[in-house]
C-alpha positions in Angstrom: 15.6 -16.4 -11.5 13.8 -13.1 -12.0 11.1 -12.1 -8.8 9.8 -9.1 -10.5 10.6 -6.2 -12.4 10.0 -2.2 -12.3 8.7 -1.1 -15.6 8.8 2.9 -17.4 8.4 3.9 -13.3 8.4 7.5 -12.8 7.0 9.6 -9.8 5.9 13.0 -9.8 5.3 15.4 -6.9 1.8 16.9 -6.8 3.4 20.4 -7.9 4.8 18.2 -10.9 8.2 17.8 -10.5 9.8 14.4 -11.5 11.4 12.6 -8.2 12.0 9.5 -10.1 12.4 7.7 -13.7 11.9 6.6 -16.0 13.3 3.5 -14.3 13.7 0.1 -15.7 14.8 -3.0 -13.3 14.7 -6.3 -12.7 14.6 -7.8 -9.0 16.2 -11.3 -9.0 15.0 -13.8 -6.3 17.8 -14.2 -3.5 19.9 -11.2 -4.5 21.2 -8.7 -2.0 20.2 -5.3 -3.8 21.8 -2.3 -2.9 20.5 1.3 -4.8 23.3 3.8 -3.9 22.4 7.1 -5.0 22.8 11.4 -3.8 19.9 12.5 -1.4 17.2 13.6 -3.4 17.9 10.9 -6.1 14.4 9.0 -5.5 16.1 5.7 -3.6 13.4 5.9 -1.1 10.6 6.8 -3.3 11.7 3.0 -5.2 11.4 1.2 -2.5 7.8 2.6 -1.4 6.8 1.8 -4.7 7.8 -1.7 -4.7 6.3 -2.3 -1.1 3.2 -0.9 -2.9 3.2 1.7 -0.2 3.3 4.5 -3.3 1.3 4.1 -6.6 4.0 5.4 -9.3 2.5 8.1 -11.6 3.9 6.0 -14.6 4.7 2.4 -15.1 4.2 -0.6 -13.1 5.7 -3.0 -10.7 5.3 -6.8 -12.0 5.9 -9.7 -9.9 6.6 -13.0 -12.0 4.5 -15.0 -9.8 2.3 -13.7 -6.6 3.3 -10.7 -4.9 5.7 -11.6 -2.7 5.4 -11.2 1.2 7.2 -8.2 2.4 9.0 -7.0 5.3 10.2 -3.4 5.5 12.8 -1.9 7.5 12.6 2.2 8.2 15.7 4.3 8.6 14.1 4.9 12.1 13.2 1.9 14.1 9.8 2.9 14.4 8.6 1.2 17.6 6.0 2.1 19.6 7.2 3.4 22.6 4.1 1.9 24.8 4.9 -1.3 23.7 7.3 -4.1 25.3 9.9 -5.2 23.1 8.3 -8.4 22.5 5.0 -6.4 21.8 6.6 -4.7 19.2 8.3 -7.7 17.4 4.9 -9.6 17.7 2.9 -6.4 15.7 2.4 -8.4 12.4 1.1 -11.1 14.2 -1.3 -9.8 16.0 -2.4 -7.9 13.1 -2.7 -11.1 11.1 -4.6 -12.9 14.2 -2.1 -15.2 15.0 -3.1 -16.6 18.1 -1.2 -14.8 21.4 1.0 -17.8 22.4 2.3 -18.5 19.0 3.0 -14.9 18.6 4.8 -14.8 21.5 7.1 -17.7 20.6 7.8 -16.6 17.8 8.6 -13.1 18.7 11.3 -14.1 21.1 13.0 -16.6 18.3 13.1 -13.6 16.4 14.3 -11.8 19.5 17.2 -14.4 19.4 17.7 -14.3 15.9 18.9 -10.5 15.9 21.4 -11.2 18.5 19.1 -9.9 21.7 18.9 -11.6 24.6 15.9 -12.8 25.8 15.6 -11.0 29.0 15.0 -7.9 26.7 11.8 -8.9 25.6 10.0 -7.1 28.1 11.8 -4.2 27.9 10.5 -1.1 26.7 12.6 1.1 23.5 13.3 3.9 25.8 16.0 1.1 27.7 17.7 0.0 24.4 20.2 1.7 22.4 20.2 2.8 18.8 21.4 -0.5 17.5 19.2 -2.7 20.1 16.3 -1.3 19.1 17.1 -1.2 14.9 17.7 -5.2 15.9 14.2 -5.0 17.2 13.1 -3.7 14.3 14.7 -6.3 12.0 13.4 -8.8 14.1 10.1 -7.3 13.6 10.1 -7.4 9.9 11.5 -10.9 9.7 9.0 -12.5 12.5 6.0 -13.1 9.7 8.5 -15.1 7.6 8.8 -12.9 4.6 10.6 -13.9 1.2 11.4 -9.7 0.4 13.0 -7.7 2.6 13.1 -3.6 1.7 15.7 -1.5 3.9 15.8 2.5 3.9 19.0 3.5 5.5 18.6 1.5 8.4 22.0 1.9 9.7 22.5 5.5 8.9 22.4 7.1 11.9 24.5 4.3 14.2 28.0 4.7 14.7 30.6 2.4 13.2 31.1 -0.5 15.3 27.3 -0.7 15.9 26.9 -0.1 12.0 29.6 -3.0 10.8 27.9 -5.4 13.7 24.4 -5.3 12.0 25.9 -5.3 8.5 27.5 -8.7 9.2 24.3 -10.0 11.4 22.3 -8.5 8.0 23.7 -11.4 6.0 23.4 -14.3 8.1 19.9 -13.5 8.4 19.7 -13.3 4.4 21.6 -16.4 3.5 19.9 -18.6 6.6 16.5 -17.3 5.0 17.2 -17.3 1.8 15.9 -13.5 1.4 15.7 -11.5 -1.4 16.9 -7.9 0.3 16.9 -4.3 -1.4 19.0 -2.3 0.5 18.8 1.7 0.1 22.2 3.6 1.4 24.5 6.6 1.0 27.5 4.6 1.8 29.6 3.3 -1.1 31.4 1.2 1.8 28.3 -0.3 3.0 27.1 -1.4 -0.3 30.2 -3.2 -1.2 30.2 -5.3 2.2 26.9 -6.1 1.6 25.9 -6.8 -1.8 25.7 -9.0 -4.4 24.5 -6.5 -6.8 24.7 -2.2 -6.7 22.4 0.0 -8.6 23.5 3.4 -8.6 21.1 6.3 -9.4 21.6 9.7 -10.7 20.4 12.9 -8.9 16.9 13.6 -8.8 14.6 12.4 -11.3 16.5 9.2 -10.2 17.7 7.1 -13.4 19.9 4.2 -13.4 23.3 5.2 -13.8 25.3 2.0 -13.7 25.1 -1.4 -12.3 27.9 -3.7 -10.3 27.9 -7.5 -9.5 30.1 -7.8 -6.4 31.6 -11.6 -6.5 32.6 -11.3 -2.8 33.0 -14.4 -0.3 29.4 -15.7 0.3 30.2 -15.5 4.2 31.8 -11.9 4.6 33.5 -10.3 7.4 35.8 -7.9 8.7 38.3 -9.8 7.2 36.4 -9.3 3.4 36.6 -5.2 4.6 40.3 -5.7 4.8 40.7 -7.4 1.2 42.2 -6.0 -2.2 38.8 -7.7 -4.0 36.7 -5.4 -1.5 39.0 -2.2 -2.1 38.7 -3.0 -5.7 34.4 -3.5 -5.5 35.0 0.4 -3.3 36.7 2.0 -6.2 34.3 0.7 -9.0 30.8 1.2 -7.0 32.6 5.2 -6.4 33.4 5.7 -10.3 29.8 4.8 -11.3 28.6 7.1 -8.9 31.0 9.9 -10.1 30.0 9.0 -13.5 26.5 9.5 -12.9 26.7 12.7 -11.1 29.2 14.0 -14.1 26.2 12.7 -16.4 23.5 14.3 -14.7 25.4 17.5 -14.5 
């Protein structure tokens, strides 16, 4: 089922140079869609347009029913340093005037779902590692029970071990909640591991250079990374990316 679509999306800077588009893209309900491309190709811009944080210069985002509830995870964890982990996770519920007791219970439950122990609920962000802070950011995005999660290179600054662990946990959460995820990344390897579909973008102004559907196992772990199927998927995505770069040149 199609959740929504980007139709004729273009974005230009105030000085007139083009950042994105034209871009036409359907978003399928329940998919894990990765947007992959070089720096400056408009991936993050597309995400902001989908979220409604940025109005496109031309074109529109069309939702087939009502606009879905959206959770947004930025490249930086963007946690409030003066607030505890529980308070950070609770923020969307506080803004929605959810009673404090219920909000605290939901925040603590979300904390457990991202693999952090309850003892961290009263900690401050400065006491957490980078990977733990990102887990808190994901919990904050999930606590309001969105159906669509937008993620802008959330694991780019993490070490490989933390990144791999978060990749696997993210897929678990996606399956458990039946989410639709749109994930921006620079990494061919990460897109091949996570996605059901990868869209490669050409250098800016970003246009769709290629699309590939990935038919890997439903439950993916380190074994999938070592499989011939994964290696072939990486090769195919890399080829699409190179073709887009050549076409733009």
